[in-house]
N, C-alpha and C positions, 0 to 999 in steps of 0.2 A: 174285421176291423184292423187287425194287425197287417193284413195284406195292403189295405188302403194306406196305412201309415208308411209302410215300406215304399209304396209307389210314390207317395208325396215326398218322402226323404230322397228317393232317387231323382225325382224331378227337380228338387231344390239343389241337389248336388250338381246336376247337369247344368242348371241355370247359372250357378256360381262358377262352374268351370268355363261356360261360354262367355260370361262376363269377364273373367280373367283373360281369356284369349282375346277378346275384343280390345282390352285396355293394355295388353302386355307390350313391352318394348320388343321390337324386332332388331336383330343385329346381324350384319354381314360379317361373317368370321374371316380372319386372316388379314385384316386391314391394319395398317399402322402408319404413323407419320414417319416420313424419311428423316434422317438425321438433320438435314438442313431445314426441314419444315418445323421441327420441334421448337425452334426459337422464334417462330412467327407470332405476331399478335393474335388476339381473339376478337371475333365479331359475333355479337348476339343481335340478330336482325328480327325485330318484332313487328308483326302486322296487327293493327287493331281494325278489324273489318268495319267499314262504315263510319269511321271516325272522321267527321267533317272537319274542314280546315279551321273552323272557328270554335269547335267544341271545348278546347282546352281552357280558353278564357271564359266562354259562355257558362261552363259548368265547373269552373274553378278546379282544374286538375292540377293540384298543388305540386305534386312530385314531378310531373312532366314539365310544368312551367319552370320549376326551380332547376331541374337538371339540364333542360335544353337552354335555359337562361345562362347557365355556366358553360354551355357548349355551342352547338350550332342549331339554328332554327330558321326554316324558310317561311316566308309569308304564307305560302301554300305549295302544294305539289299537284300539278295537273295530271289527272289520269289519262290513259289512252282511251280511244273510242273502240268499242262501246264501254261505258262506265259501269262495268259489271265485275263481279268477284273473280271468277276464274281467269278471264282474259288479263286482268290487271295484276293479279298475283303472279301469273306466269310471265308477264312483261317485267315485273320487278326482279324476277328470278333469272331472266335471260337477256335483258337489255334490248329486247326487240318488240316492235309493234305487234299487236295480235294478228294482223294479216300476214306477218312474216314468221311468227312462231307456230301458228296453226290453231290456237284456241281463240276462234273469232267471236265466240259468244259463250254463254253458259249452256246453250242448246242450239245445235246446228246440224246440218246434213252434209255428209261427205259423198260426193258423186262417185268417186273412184271406188270407195268401199261399198257404196250403196248401204250406208249405215248412219245411224244417228249417234252423236255424242251429247250426253246430257249429264248434268252434275249429279243427279240422283242415281245414275246407272253405274254401279260399282265396277262392273266388268270393263266398261269403257274408261272410267276414271283411273283404274289400275293398269291399263294397257299402255305401256310406254311408247307404242308405235303411233299413238295419236299426237305425240308431243315433239315439236321441232326445237331448234336452238340447243344451246348447251347451258342448262341451269347451273347456278353457282356451285351446288353440291357436286354435280358431275364434273365441272371444271376442277374443283378442289381434289376430288378423289382421283382423277386422272393424273394429278400432279403430286400424288401421295401426301395429301393433306386431309386428315380425317374430318368428316362433317357429321352433323346430327340434326334431326328435324323433329320438333314437337308440333307437327302439322305445317304443311304448306302445299299449295296446289302443285301437283306433279311429284311430290316427295314419296308417294306410295308406289310410284310406277318405276319400272326398270327402263329408264330413258337411256338409250344407247347401252342397254343392259347394265346400267349402274343406278343404284339407290344410295342414299346416305348410309354411312356405316351404322348409325343408330337412328331408328325412325319408328313411327307409330301409324297404325291405321286410324283414320279420322273417326272420332267419337266425342261426345260431350259428357261422358260419365265421370271422368277423372277430375277430382277437385283441384282448384288452383294451387293450393299449397303443396300438394303432391307433385304437380307439374313443375313448380319452381324448384322443389327439392331435386327433381330429376336433372334439371339444368346444373344445379350445384354439384350433384354427383358426377355428372359428365366432366365437369371442370376439375374434379379431384382425382380423376383417373391418372394412372402413370403417363408420363409425357408421350410415350409412343402411341398410346391409345386415346389420348385426350382430343376431343374435337375442337378445332380452331374456328369453324363456322357452325353456328347454331341458328336455326330458324324456329320461330315461335309464333303462335297465332292465337288471337282472342276473337271469338265470335259475338260476344254479348252485346256490344254497342249496336252492331248491325241488326241483330234480332229485335232489340227494343225499338230501334229506329223504324223498322218495317211495321211492327205491330202497333206502335202508338204515335209515330211521327217524330220528327227531329226536335220539336219544341217541348216534348213531354218530360214529366218527372222520371219516367222509366228510363229514358235516355240519360238523363242527369245521373241517376243512380248507377247505371251501367258504366258511364264514364268514371265515376268515383271508384267503382269496383276495380276497374282496370288500372286506374291511376295508383290505387293503394297496392295492387299486386306488383306493379312495376317498381314501386318504391321498395317493397319487401325483397324483390329479386335483386335490385341494385345493392341493397344493404347486405344481403347474403353473399353476393359475388365479391363485394369489396373486401370481405374478410379473407378471401383467398389470395390477395396480393398478386394478382395476375394482370397483365396489360389487356384488359377487356374493354372493347368499344361497343357501345350500344347504338344501333340504328333503328329508329322508330318510324314506321310508315303506316299508311292506310291505303286501301285500294280505290276508294271513291268516297264521295260525300253522301248526302241524303236530302231529298226534297219531299214536301207534302203534296199530295195529289188530291183531286176532287174524287171522292169515293162514290158520289151520287151520280154525277154526269160522266160515266165511263164511256170509253170509245169502243167501236167495233167496226170491222170492215163490212162494207155493204156487200150484199150477195149479187152474184152475176155469173152467167154461163162463161164469161171470159176468164173467171178464176178457177173454174172446175178442173182444167188440166194441170194446174200448178200445184206443186207440193208446198204446203204452208207450214212454217215452223214459227210458232208464236211465243212471245213473252209479253209482259205487261207494258213495256216501253218500246219495244221494237219487234216488228214482224218481218220475216224474210220469206220470200216466195221464189221457188226454183222451177224453171221451165224446161221443157224438152227441146225447144227450138225457138228461133228468133220471132216467129209469128206469134207463138203463144205468149212469149214474154212481152212483146209490144202490145198485144191486145189487153193483157192484164194490166200493164203499166198505164196505158191510155185510159182505161176505165177508172183505175184508182186515182189517177192524177185529176180526173174530172170531178172526183167526189172527195177531195181532201177536206177534212173536217177536224181541226185541231191536231192534225198530223201532216207530215210532209212525205211525199213519195219520191224515191230516187231510183233510177236505173243504177245498178251496181257500178257500171263503168263511168257514171256521172256523179258519183258521191263526192262530197267536198274533198279536195286534195289534202286539206289540213288534217283530215281523219287518218290519212295513210291507210286506207281501208279498201274500198272496192277495186281501185285500179291496181292495188298491190297484193292481191289475193294469191299468195304463193301456192296454197294447197287447194284452190278452187272450192272453198267451203262457204263462201258468202253467197247469200241469195242473189239471184239475178235482179230482183226488185227488193229494195229495202224501204220499209215504212217506219218512220220514227215519230213517236208522240211528241207533241209540244211539252214544254215544261209545265208541270202541275196537272197533266192529264195522263191517263193510263188506259190501256186496252183491258177490257173485262176478261176475266178468266173463269168460265163457268165451273171449272173443276175445283176452285178454291175461293175462299172469301177475299174480297178486295180490302187490303190494309192501307192505311193512309201514307206510309213512308215508302218512297221508291227512289231508285237510281237506275242508270242505264241510258240516260238522256245524252244529249250533245255534251261533249267534254269541255266546251267553251262556257258552259253555265257555271257561275261561281259556286252554286250550291253543290255541284259535283266535285269540287276541289277536295283533295286529301291533305294529309299532313306529312311533313318531314322534320324530324328532330334527331340529333346525334350528339353524343358526348363520349369522352374517353381520351386516352393519351394520343390517339391519332389525329384528334380534331383540335382546331384552333378554339380557344375559349372566347366566350362573349361575342359570337359572330352571328350576324343576321344577313340573310340572303333573300333575293327576290324569288317569285314563283318560277318553277322550272318543270319540265316534263319528267315523268317517272322513268323513262328509258335510261336516264343518266345514273341511276342508283347502282346498277350492275358494275360498270367500270370503276366506280368509287370503291365498292366493297372488294373487287378484285385487286385494286391497287393496295388497299390496306393489308390484304393477306399475301401480297406479293405473287399473285397468280398471273400467268400469261394468258391473255385472251386469244383463243385459238381459231375463231372463225369470225366473219364480219358481223357486227351488231349495229343497232341504230343509235345507241347511247354513245356519248362522247365524254371522255375523262375530263377534258378542259372545262366543262360546265361546272363541275363540283370540285375539281382539284384545288381551287383557292381555299376551300374550307379545311384542308389538311395542314397539319404541322409539317413543314418542309424539313 
């Protein structure tokens, strides 16, 4: 009996230790703000995954409405195509379209590597060689401005051999109050160690949107939860009397789909030679030669059924996608579901909430809100593309953009106090 007790105690100790490792802050030692950077303002950039453009009013997000009402608010922010989490978070971090920064989907094939990138594959997610562009935290650290990340796509990876000075491996075990306190603690560090760029991420609204649909009480409750948390963060940060600017974004919206009449690709020998990489809203097919690609395309085009089939090179130009595939990671054939339809996934249950559709659909639109000393008060702006957030944040922090990006400062520069 005593031996069993000792084994149980050892197992509990190991589990506790593993939990602590999973949730522990990771720090890159030896970093500090240069003397000139210590006087720069601060930016806390918060992403609320799946927060649709209309959720704040729809579900009465009082803090977000009040704070953005005092600062800057866009009618909406248009995500890049495809309207998925990883591509758009990394677009926000780099100012580049997905076809230019390399994260062309949540799940894709790379011919050169002969390897798959998938959001659930930790080895790929933490491998910095998958990621192009210069994320904001890499830009900052290269210019001796300390950064921190409580989650953001790419922040766990050594992109150009650089991570944020303070960062976490992604997990959903840590309570929100502890996460807020971590942000406060960062801002109370000595000036040479204090991060001026902080990224922060909320998954809850997206989770509930997928599981229950955008019109559900569960989404309303998640919106209220995030809104209350941001209110508490703002209140705690205010007490520090620092020039902190908040930039609130989301990666995409959410739409309800028909869970009974799901889609599937018809079977055909023409598809057998092709590598098929599937998701609920978009399927990409990769061929070995032009004959295979053409045969697969012709067959699928003849059988379109609530989805549209494109040759990669003929995808709509406004997507900045197929013809601009810098890393050759986009399928030779792209199959996109119509709004309110989704492809069946035999491996998992079909939930009612989805995104990943054409970024021209209003329901895919995201949010942009901002406030703080850098921003003009009581300012309303029209819908704009999310590529433009990067040069805005770089300008606030006084960072020099070191390589070409798609975003343009002049789009959002008018919202800044000159």
